[in-house]
C-alpha positions, 0 to 999 in steps of 0.5 A: 510238505510246504507247497511254497517251498516246492514251487520255489525249488522247481525250475520255471522252465523245463527242457523240451525234447527236440524233434528235427525240422526238415523244411523251411516251413517247419522252421517257420511253425516252430518260430511262431510257436516259440514266439507265442510261448515267449509272449505268454511266459516271459514277464515284461520286466524280464531281460536276457530271454530267448532259447537255449539249445542243447546239443546232442554231441555236447554244449549249449547255444543260446539264442535271442532274436530282435527285429534286425538280429539274431544274437547267438552265444555259443558256449566254449563246449559248443564251439564245434558247431562254428563251421556249421553256423558259417555254412548255414548262414554265410557269415564269418565267425566272431572273435568271441563267442557272441555271434550277431547275425542278420535276422534273415538268416534265422530260418537257415541257421535253425534248419542247419542246426536242427539234426544236432539239437537234443532239447530246447529251454526257454531262458531269462536273465542270460547275458547276450552281450552288448547287442543283446535285446530285450525282445524275442518277439 
């Protein structure tokens, strides 16, 4: 078996099982861990990087953060989570599937979604819309 072919067929990032976060401190630790992972694993020339949350009841939510915003791409099959996002962050839903939230809503958002997440996956090359940024960290 050729190892170069094997490495091409293997995904670069793999889903990680989710452990529900119960306190704002748990969320802060999770954010720090993922910021470090992004800094180590994402190449400087890569864009569209963030985290994909696979929801236990179906669907995916892609998230990217920058210094001033949290960008969410809520896939159509995850639209059922919109009322929770509204309740957790106090924001109004957008007309499409791209949400732009103030950066100070990140902890509340993750804490609110925590019990509904099945796994997470680092992603690159995702289109986060016009507001999408290059940087997670």
